[in-house]
N, C-alpha and C positions, 0 to 999 in steps of 0.2 A: 480659496484656491480655485482657479479656472485653468484652461489650457490654451496654448498657442496653436495646437494641432487641430486644423479645421476638420479633419475627418473624425476626430474624437468628439469635438464639440457638436458637430452635426448629428452624430449618432446619439449623444446624450439628449439633444433637443428632440430628436425623433421619438426616443423612448418616453420622454416626459410628456410629449403630446399624446402618445398612445395610452400610457398608464395613468395620467392625470393625478400626480401626487400633489399634496398640499405644499410641499417644499422640496427643494433639491439641495443636497449637501455633499460637497466634495470632501472626501475623507483625507486627513493629513497623516494618519498613522502615529500620532504623538501619544505619549503616555497620558497627557491631560485629556485628550479626546476619549481615550479608552476609559478613563475613570468617570468622565462625564456620562458616557453611555451606560456604564455599569450602574451609576446612581439613578439614571432615568428608568432603567429596567427593573431595578429594585423597587422603585416607586410604583410602577404599574403592574408588578407581580410577574413579569417575564423571568426574573431571576429571584432566587431566595438566598439570603445570607447564611453561610455555614458558620460553625464555631470559629470565630476569628482568633481566639487564643491558641487553639490547636491547629487551625487551618487558615492562617492569615491570607487575606485577599483571595479566598476561594469561595465560589458561588455555585449554586445548583440551578440548572434549567431542566424543566420537565416538558417533554414533547407531547403532542397529541398522541394518544394510544395507537392511532392508525398510522403513525409516521415515525417509525423507530428503526428503519433499516433501509439499505439501498433497495430500489425497486427495479430489478433487471428487466421485468416484463413490460415496464413503462419507459424504458430507456432505449432511444433510437439513434441509429447512425443514418443520416440523410444524404444520400449520394445520388447522382443522376442515373447511374447504372446500379441496379440492385446487387449484382455479383461483386461489385467493388466493396460493399459492406460485408458480404460473405455470410455463410450459414451460422457463424459465431455471433452475429448481431441481429437485432430487430431492425428492419429497414423501413423507411418511409421516403417517398419522393419529396425533394426539398420544397417545391412550391406548395404541395399539399400540407407538408409539415408546418411551414410558416403560417399558412392560412389557419390551420387548426389551432396552433398554440397562440397566435396573435389575437384570435377571437377571445381567448381566455385572459390575455394580458389587457384587453381593452377596458380601461377604467379601473384596473385592479388595485391601484395605489391611492385611490381617493381616500382622504382622511389620514394618509400616512406620509412619512418622509421618504424620499428616494435618495439613497446613498450611492455615491459614485466612488468606487474603490480602485485606484491604480495600484498594481502590485507587480512584483518581479519574482519569478520562479528561478531561484538560484542566486548566488552572490551578485549584487548589483553591477559589479565591474567585470563579471565573468563573460568571456566570449560564448560560453555554453548556455548562459541564462536566456530565458525568453519571458516576455512581459504580457500582461493582460489587464483588462479593466472589467471588474464585476459591478453591475448595477443591481441593487437589491433594495427591498423595503424592510429588511430584517436587521435590526441592530444586533441581534444575536450572531448573525453572519458576520457583521463588521468586526465584532470583538474577537471572533474565532479567526478571521482572516488576519487580524493584527498579530495573533500568536503564530499563525501557520505560514505566513509569507513575509517578504520584505515589502511593506506597504507604505504608500504615502508619497511625499514630495520627490524623493530620490527616484522612486519607480516612475513617477510621471515625467521627470526629466529624461530618463532613459527612453521612455516611450516616445517622447517628442524628438529625441535624437534618432532613434531607430525608425520612426515613422511607421511602425507596424505593431499590432497588438492583437491578442485574442479577445473577442468581444463576448462577455458573459452577461446575460440578462436573467435575473431571478426574482421571483415573487413567491411569498408563501401562499398567495391567493386565499382561498377559503379552506384550505387543507382537506378538501373533499377528495378521497382516493379516486373517485370517478373523474376528477378534473385535475389529475396529477400527470405531468409529462416531463421527461428530460430528453431534450433534442440536441443532437450534435450535427454541425454542418462543416465537415472538414475542409471542403474547398473554399469556404468563406472564413475559416478560422473563427467560428462562432458557436455559442452554446446558448440554449434557451431552456430554462427550468422553472416550472410553476407547480404549486400545490403541495410542496414539501419544505419543511424546515430542517430535515435531518442532514447531518454533515455531508455524507457522500453525494447527496442530491442538491445541496444548497451551497456548500463551500466550493464554488466552481473552479477555484485554482487547483483543487486536489485531484480527484479521479477524472473529472470532466476535462480539465485543461492538461494537467501534468501527465496523464496517460492517454485518454482517448484522442484528444486533438494533437497532443505532442507526439504520439506514435505516428500519426499521419505526417506531421512536420519532419520527424526523424527519418522516415523513409525517403521523403523528398530530398532531405539535406544530408543524408548519409551517416546518421547516428542512431542510437537506440534509446527509447523511452520505456523504462521497465519497472515492473512492480517488485522492486528489490530493496532490501536493506543494504547498507554499506557499513562494514565494521573493520577496524584495524586491530591486528593481533601483534602485540609486542612481546618478544621472547625475553627470557632473563638476560640474554646477551645483548639486547637492545635492537635486534632486527625487527622491522615492522612490515607485515604483509597485509594488504587490504583485499578483502573479499566482498563480492556482491552476491546476495542470496535471494532467491525467489521462492516464497512459500505462499499458498493460498491464505486468506484471512483466517485469523484465530488458530493458526497451526504453529505458533511459537515464534513468529517473526520478531515481535517486540522483545520477548525474553532473550532471543539470540543477539539482537542488536545491542542489548544492555547487559550481556552476560558478565557475571563476576567470576573470575577464576577461583576454583576451589582451593582450599588450604593445602590440598595434596599436590598442587602444582604451583609452588612458590616462585615468585619473580615474574610471573606473566601479568600483562596488563591488557585490558580491552578498551578500545576507543570507539565511541559511537559517532558515526557520521550521518547516518540516516536509518530510519526504522521501517520505511515503506516504499519509497520511490527513488530510483536512480536514473540519471541521464548519462549515457555512456558515449564517449567520442574517441575516435582515434587521434592521437597527437601526431606531431610531425615525424616522430620516430616510429610510428606504427603501433605504439602501445595504447591499450584501451584505458582511458581515464574516466573517472566518474565524479559527478557532483550530485548532491541531494538538492533537488529544486525547492524543497520545503525548509522552513526554519522552526518548525514545531512538530508536536506529536498529537495525533487524534487517535488515541489508543483504546482498545477494549479493556475495561477495568476489572470485570469479575475474574477471580483467580489470582489477582495481584496481591502479594504479601511479602514480608521480609524474606521468606524462604524461597519463593518462586522468582522474584525479581526485585531485589532490594533497591536497585537504582531507581526503577520506576516508582516503587512504593515511597521512596524518600522524595523524589522530585515532585510528586503531586501533593505534598504536604503544604505547599504554598503557591499562590499566584496561578491557580488552576480553575478552569471552568469544567464542572462535572455535568454530565447529561444523563438523566434517567437512572441515577443511583437512588438507594434508600437513604434514610436519615435516622440517626439514633436520637434518643430523647434529649441529649445534650447538644444536638445540632451538628454532629459530625457525619460526614458521608459514610455510607456503609454499602458493602456489596458481598455477595457470596464468595467465600474464600479469603476474606479479609483477615480472619483469625482472631479478631478482637472486637468487642462491642456487640450490641444487638440492635436490630432495626426496630424503630418505633413506628415510622411511616414508610410505605413502600414507594416505588418509583412513580406511582400515579398520585402520591400525596394522601393515600388512604391509610387508616390505622392498619398496621401490618397484621395480616391473617394468612397463615400458610395455605389455607384453602384457596386463596386467590392466586397462588403461584409464587414464584421467586420474589424476594423483596426488591432486589435490583433487576432491571431488565437484563437478560443475557447479553444483549448488545449495548449495554450502557457504556459510556465513554468518558475519557478525560481529554481536555485540550490544554496543552502546556507548551511554553517556549522551550526549544531544544537546549538552551543555555541552563535550564534548571537541572539537567541531567548530570549527576556526578561524574559520568564517564564521557561527557561532551568533549569532542575534539575541535580545537580552533581551526583545524583544516577543513571543517565543514563550511567555512567561509573563504577558503582558498579559491581564487578565480580559476586556477588551472585544474582543480579537482585533485584526485589521488589516483595512482596507477593500480589497476586491478590485477592481482596475481591469480585469482581463481573465481569462477562463477559456479555457484552451488544451487541446484534445484532440489526441492523436497516436497513431499506430500505426507498425508496422514494415511498410512496403510497398516492394517493390523497384521497382514501376512505379506507374502511375496517379496517386497523390496528389502534388500539387506541394509545394514546400518549405514554403509557408505560404499560407493563405487565410483570409479573414474571412467569417463568416456574415452574411447580410443583415438578420437580425432575431433576436430571442430564440427564436421558434418554429423558425426555420431552424437556429439554433444547437443546439437540442435534437435536430433531425434529424441534424445533423453528429455530435453525440455518440452518438446511437443507432446510427449506421451505422459507427462505428469498427471497423476490422478489423486484425488483427495476426497475425504468425506465432507459434505457440506456442514456449515456451522451456523450459529445464530446471526452471523453477519450477513447471511443471505436470507432474503424473504422466501419462505417456503419450508418444505420438510427438512428436518435436520437428520444427518447421518447417512445420506445417500452418497454413494461413490460416483463422482463424475470426473470426466476429463477436464483438466484445467491447465492447458499448455502454458508453460512459463509463468503460471499463476496469473495469466492475463485474460482468461476467458471473459470476465465482465468488463474488461478495460481496453482491449485492442480496438482501435478506431477504424479498422479496415479488415479485409478478408484474411483469415489466418494463413491461407495458402500463399498469399503475397508476402505476409509477415515472415513466414518461415524462409521464403526465398530471399528476403532482405537479410535475415540472419545469416543464411548460407553465403551470401555475397562477401562477407567480411574475410573469408578465407583467401580470397583472391586479392585482397587489399593489404594484408599484413601477414607476416610470418612470426609475429610476436604476440599472438592472441593468447589470452589466459586459458588454462586447462579448465575443463568442465566436469563437475561432479554431481552426484545425486546422494542425498541423505534421507534417512527415515528414522526418526527418533521413536516411532510409535509401534514398533513390532510388539506383538503380544503372544503369550503362550496359550495353551488350551484352556487354562483357567481364567484368561482375560487379564493376566498381570503383564505389565510392561517388562520387556527383557532388558532394556537399557535404562539407567537411572535418569538420564536427561539433564536439563537445566545446566548448571555450571560444568557438569561432567562432559557436556558436549564439546568443551575445549579440547578434550583428548582426541576427538574425531577431527576437529579442525587442525590439530597438530599433525595428524597423519596427512591431511590434505596439503598442508604446507611442506611437509617432508617430500611428498610426491612432486610438488611444484619445483622443489630444489633438488630433485633426483637423489634424495638421501636414502630412500627405502625401495625395495623391490615390491612387486605385487603379483597376485595370482590372476592370470589372464583367463577370462571366461567369455562365452558368447555375448554376454550383456555388457562387459567392460572389465576393468581391472579392479579386483577386490583385495582388501587388505589380507596379509597373513596375520592371523589373530595375535601373534606375538608382537606385531608392530604397532598395535594400539595399546598404549600404556594403561594398564588396569590396576596399578599400584594403589593399595588402600581401598579398592572397590570390592564389595561382596558380590562377585560375579564369577560363575563357574566356567571352566574350560569348555564345557558342553554348550553353555549359553553363548559364549564368544564364537564358537564354531557355527552355531545356528545363525548368529548375527552376520557372519562373514561368508556365508555360502548361499547357494540358490537351489531351488527345486525346479529342475528343467521342465517337468510337465506343467507346473504352474506358469512358468515363463513362456512356454509355447502357447498356452492359452492367452496369456497377456499380450504377446506380440501379434497373435492373430487378431485380437480385439483392437490393438493399436492400428493394425493394417486397415481394418474395417473403418475405424474412425478417420484415419487419414484419407481414405478413398472418398469419404463424404464431401471432400473439397474438390473432387472432380478434376477438371482441367487446370485449376489453379494450384494443385499439389505439385511441388517441385519433384522432378524425377530423382534428384539426388536423395531426397528424403525417403521416397518409395524404395529406392535401391538399398539404403541403410536398413530399413525394416526387413526387407526380404533376405538380406545377407544374414542378419541376426537370427531370423526364423530358421533359415537353412542350417545354420551352425547348431542351433538348439535341437534340430531333428537328427 
C-alpha cells in the first residue's frame, strides 16, 4: 500500500531519510497484519503469551521501568508566541523544538522497520471525524492503534480525499528519560514524540492528536475536543438521554462509562459510546452532538473486578493487550483489586516480592476494541453522533463539593468546569495525592492557552439557545473517619437520574450561591443503607469552605492575566459576593 497524495508521500520519504530504517511498511489495519505482528513480537520477546484457555488472544507487554506514565514535564506545545501556549503548557519555540527533537530522530530507526499508520479519529464517514498518519518504529504501537482507531486503507482513502491530515512521528529511541520529548506543533498539525513507548506518549492518535492538536483545530473550526466519556441512559420507559462527563484520569471515568444499573433500579440500561474523549459539534438545529473519536479503550486496570466494573472485567477476558500487569503461575494476568488468583511474577517480570512494591504497576493498562464491551452502543459508529442532554464535570474531593449540583447558566457552567480540582493519581508522573486544578479535566491535554479555551467555551452561548445543562458531581466525599459517604459505582445512576430529571424539568432544586442542589428526597435512596443526615451532608454546602474555594479559584483564574475572559471573572466574583 502506498499513497497518491504527494504531500503524504513526500513526508514519509523525508522521515525515512532522517531516521534511516531498514524497511518501510505501510499498515493496512487488517486482522491478518495484526496477527502477524503479534507473532513477531512473541518471537522477539516484546510480548508474552497469557493463558490462552482462560484469556484467548490476550498478551502482555512490559514497559521499561522508566517509561510507565505520561510525562507532562517533557510534553511541549510549540507556538510562535509563548502566550498562545499559555501557563497551562510547557512551551518551546517551534524552530528550536524541531532542531532539538530532529537531532534525536537522526538515524534512530537503523535496524528497525518504519511503520506508516493511516488512521481516522471517529467514524470513517462522519463529517466530524479527522484523520492522521502516525509513523513509528514500534510494532506495539501498531497493534494498539489497530484497536484504538479506524486504521488502514479506508482511513488512507479519506485522507487522500480530504487532502489534510495530522502528522505524527514517533520512535521509542533508546528509552533514555534524558532523551525523551513529546512535541506538538498546532499551526502545522503535527506531533513528534521520541524516547517513550508508553501509550499516552506513543499512541499519537490518542491524547496528542485527539485532544492537544484537536482542541486547536476545534477552536479554529467552532467545535470542542474534550476529555469526556459519552454514555447513554435508557429509562424503563425507553427514553434515552446521552451525557458527556469530564473527570481527571483514574477518577472513575471508565467505571461510569460502563456503569451497570443496580438491581434496585430495574429496567434501566446503560449504553457506552466512549470512555475517554468526546468531540462535540453544534448541529444545524443548534444542539450539541458528540462522537467518540476512538474505537477502543486504553484503560487503567488495577481495581477492576466483577463488583467494581463487570463490563470492563468481562471485556478484557479476550482479545486484549495488557501492559505492566503481574502474572499468576498459570499464566493469567493479575492486578491489585482483581479479587482472585495470586501474582507469581510482578510487572517487571521478577518473582513477586511484596518488598518490591505492588505486583502490577498502579498505572498498568488494558487495550481492547470497544466492541468487546457488553454495553457497547452501535451509535458509537453513527456519523452524526448523539445529542448531548447534559455535561457533567467531576473531581475527587474528600470535602467541599456536594454529591451533585447544577450550574445556573452556560457561563456559570464554564466556571464550574474551569474550577475543577482533583487529587493526582498514578496516571500522572510525580507525587500522588496532591490536589491540583484540572479545568474540564484538560490540564494535561489542552493544546493552547486556557484563557482562550474558556473564551471558546463561552462563545457557544451566543451560537445556540439549545445547549445542554452543566452539572458537577463528587462521588468521593468522606466523613471524619475517612469513610466514603456515597456508595458509588452502580448507585451513581441514582445521581444521573436526578440530572436527567433536572434536564426534563421534573424536579425542583435548592438554589445556593454555587448552583442548584438536590432536595435530598429527590435522589432515590431506596434499598440504600444511607442515613438522612448523610444525605443532608451530601446535598448541602459549607459557606466558609466555599468562600475559601472561590477565592482560590479567583487567584487561579487571574494567573491567566489578559487572556482570562471578563465573563468568567464576573461569574467568580458574583458567586463570592453571594457567599459573603
